[in-house]
KENU-35093 format. One line per 4 residues: their letters; for each residue x, z, y of N, C-alpha, C. Coordinates in nm, 2 decimals, padded with zeros to 4 digits. Example, Ala and Ser with C-alpha at 12.3 -4.5 7.8 and 13.67 -1.06 7.14 Angstrom:
AS) 01.32:00.78:-00.57:01.23:00.78:-00.45:01.32:00.78:-00.33  01.28:00.71:-00.22:01.37:00.71:-00.11:01.29:00.79:00.00
# end
This chain:
MSSS) -00.38:-00.80:-01.92:-00.45:-00.76:-01.80:-00.47:-00.87:-01.71  -00.59:-00.88:-01.66:-00.63:-00.98:-01.56:-00.64:-00.92:-01.42  -00.59:-00.98:-01.32:-00.61:-00.93:-01.19:-00.63:-01.05:-01.09  -00.70:-01.02:-00.99:-00.73:-01.12:-00.89:-00.64:-01.10:-00.77
KVSK) -00.56:-01.20:-00.75:-00.46:-01.20:-00.63:-00.51:-01.30:-00.53  -00.48:-01.26:-00.40:-00.52:-01.35:-00.29:-00.40:-01.45:-00.28  -00.43:-01.57:-00.30:-00.32:-01.67:-00.29:-00.30:-01.72:-00.14  -00.40:-01.73:-00.06:-00.39:-01.78:00.07:-00.51:-01.73:00.16
LASG) -00.48:-01.70:00.28:-00.59:-01.67:00.38:-00.58:-01.77:00.49  -00.68:-01.78:00.57:-00.69:-01.88:00.68:-00.57:-01.86:00.77  -00.53:-01.96:00.84:-00.42:-01.95:00.93:-00.45:-01.84:01.04  -00.36:-01.75:01.06:-00.37:-01.65:01.16:-00.44:-01.53:01.11
VKNI) -00.50:-01.53:00.99:-00.57:-01.41:00.93:-00.47:-01.33:00.85  -00.44:-01.21:00.89:-00.34:-01.12:00.83:-00.41:-01.05:00.70  -00.53:-01.01:00.72:-00.60:-00.95:00.60:-00.75:-00.95:00.63  -00.83:-00.93:00.52:-00.97:-00.92:00.54:-01.01:-00.78:00.50
VFYE) -01.08:-00.71:00.58:-01.12:-00.57:00.56:-01.26:-00.57:00.50  -01.27:-00.52:00.37:-01.40:-00.52:00.31:-01.48:-00.39:00.34  -01.41:-00.28:00.37:-01.47:-00.16:00.39:-01.39:-00.07:00.47  -01.45:00.00:00.57:-01.38:00.10:00.65:-01.46:00.23:00.65
AEQN) -01.40:00.35:00.65:-01.47:00.47:00.65:-01.39:00.58:00.72  -01.45:00.69:00.75:-01.39:00.80:00.82:-01.31:00.76:00.94  -01.38:00.69:01.03:-01.32:00.64:01.16:-01.20:00.56:01.14  -01.21:00.47:01.04:-01.10:00.37:01.01:-00.98:00.44:00.94
ALRI) -00.99:00.56:00.89:-00.88:00.63:00.82:-00.87:00.58:00.68  -00.97:00.51:00.63:-00.97:00.45:00.49:-01.01:00.31:00.50  -00.94:00.22:00.44:-00.97:00.08:00.44:-00.95:00.02:00.30  -01.03:-00.07:00.27:-01.02:-00.15:00.15:-01.00:-00.29:00.19
VAEE) -00.89:-00.36:00.16:-00.86:-00.49:00.21:-00.81:-00.59:00.11  -00.81:-00.71:00.15:-00.75:-00.82:00.08:-00.64:-00.88:00.17  -00.52:-00.90:00.11:-00.40:-00.95:00.18:-00.34:-01.06:00.10  -00.28:-01.16:00.17:-00.21:-01.27:00.10:-00.10:-01.22:00.01
GERV) -00.10:-01.26:-00.11:00.00:-01.22:-00.21:-00.02:-01.09:-00.28  -00.13:-01.02:-00.24:-00.16:-00.89:-00.30:-00.29:-00.90:-00.39  -00.31:-00.79:-00.47:-00.43:-00.79:-00.54:-00.55:-00.76:-00.45  -00.67:-00.81:-00.48:-00.79:-00.78:-00.41:-00.82:-00.64:-00.42
GNIY) -00.86:-00.57:-00.31:-00.91:-00.44:-00.32:-00.81:-00.32:-00.30  -00.70:-00.35:-00.23:-00.60:-00.25:-00.21:-00.66:-00.14:-00.11  -00.63:-00.02:-00.14:-00.68:00.10:-00.06:-00.57:00.14:00.03  -00.60:00.15:00.16:-00.50:00.21:00.26:-00.56:00.32:00.33
VYPR) -00.48:00.43:00.36:-00.53:00.54:00.43:-00.42:00.58:00.54  -00.47:00.66:00.64:-00.37:00.72:00.73:-00.30:00.83:00.65  -00.17:00.83:00.64:-00.10:00.94:00.57:-00.09:01.07:00.65  -00.04:01.17:00.58:-00.02:01.30:00.65:00.11:01.28:00.74
LKDD) 00.11:01.34:00.85:00.22:01.33:00.95:00.34:01.42:00.89  00.46:01.36:00.91:00.58:01.43:00.87:00.67:01.45:00.99  00.75:01.56:00.99:00.85:01.58:01.09:00.98:01.50:01.06  01.08:01.51:01.14:01.20:01.44:01.12:01.27:01.48:00.99
AGNY) 01.25:01.60:00.93:01.31:01.65:00.81:01.22:01.61:00.69  01.11:01.54:00.71:01.03:01.49:00.60:00.92:01.59:00.55  00.91:01.70:00.63:00.81:01.80:00.60:00.67:01.77:00.66  00.57:01.80:00.58:00.43:01.77:00.64:00.41:01.87:00.76
VIGS) 00.34:01.82:00.86:00.32:01.89:00.98:00.18:01.95:00.97  00.17:02.09:00.99:00.04:02.16:00.98:00.00:02.20:01.13  -00.13:02.17:01.16:-00.18:02.21:01.29:-00.21:02.35:01.31  -00.24:02.40:01.43:-00.27:02.54:01.46:-00.40:02.58:01.38
NGLY) -00.48:02.49:01.33:-00.60:02.53:01.26:-00.57:02.54:01.11  -00.44:02.52:01.07:-00.40:02.53:00.93:-00.42:02.41:00.84  -00.46:02.30:00.91:-00.48:02.17:00.84:-00.37:02.08:00.86  -00.34:01.99:00.77:-00.24:01.88:00.79:-00.28:01.79:00.91
LIDN) -00.18:01.75:00.98:-00.20:01.65:01.09:-00.19:01.51:01.02  -00.26:01.42:01.07:-00.27:01.29:01.02:-00.19:01.19:01.11  -00.11:01.10:01.05:-00.04:01.00:01.13:-00.13:00.88:01.14  -00.21:00.87:01.25:-00.30:00.75:01.26:-00.24:00.63:01.33
SRYE) -00.10:00.62:01.32:-00.04:00.51:01.38:00.00:00.40:01.27  -00.02:00.44:01.15:00.01:00.34:01.04:-00.08:00.37:00.92  -00.08:00.28:00.82:-00.15:00.29:00.70:-00.05:00.30:00.58  -00.09:00.36:00.47:-00.01:00.37:00.35:-00.10:00.33:00.24
KVGN) -00.05:00.24:00.15:-00.13:00.19:00.04:-00.13:00.31:-00.07  -00.25:00.34:-00.12:-00.26:00.45:-00.21:-00.32:00.41:-00.35  -00.37:00.29:-00.36:-00.43:00.25:-00.48:-00.51:00.12:-00.47  -00.59:00.09:-00.57:-00.67:-00.03:-00.57:-00.81:00.00:-00.63
VMPR) -00.91:-00.05:-00.58:-01.05:-00.02:-00.63:-01.08:-00.10:-00.76  -01.01:-00.20:-00.79:-01.04:-00.29:-00.91:-00.99:-00.22:-01.03  -01.07:-00.22:-01.14:-01.03:-00.16:-01.27:-00.91:-00.24:-01.33  -00.83:-00.16:-01.40:-00.71:-00.23:-01.46:-00.75:-00.31:-01.59
VTGG) -00.85:-00.26:-01.65:-00.90:-00.33:-01.77:-01.06:-00.33:-01.77  -01.11:-00.43:-01.84:-01.26:-00.44:-01.86:-01.28:-00.46:-02.01  -01.39:-00.41:-02.05:-01.42:-00.42:-02.19:-01.56:-00.46:-02.22  -01.59:-00.47:-02.34:-01.73:-00.50:-02.38:-01.75:-00.50:-02.53
LV) -01.86:-00.54:-02.57:-01.88:-00.55:-02.72:-01.83:-00.68:-02.77  -01.77:-00.67:-02.89:-01.72:-00.79:-02.95:-01.81:-00.83:-03.06
# end
């Protein structure tokens, strides 16, 4: 498997955001020491017991104070004709 990792970013640069959507609730970024294209989202809010919090409208509340890595946009393998 081949993967592209970010070896170094410019001094003072924490990450490079390639894409943002849904009012910044979804981000695709490059970070030093990580694979290119990590996907981060705002996670669902949890209470102190670890249960998801549901709002009065019946929908999950979102914790927009932090991001959670949920995957990567880059394919794990590539192929072609031999």
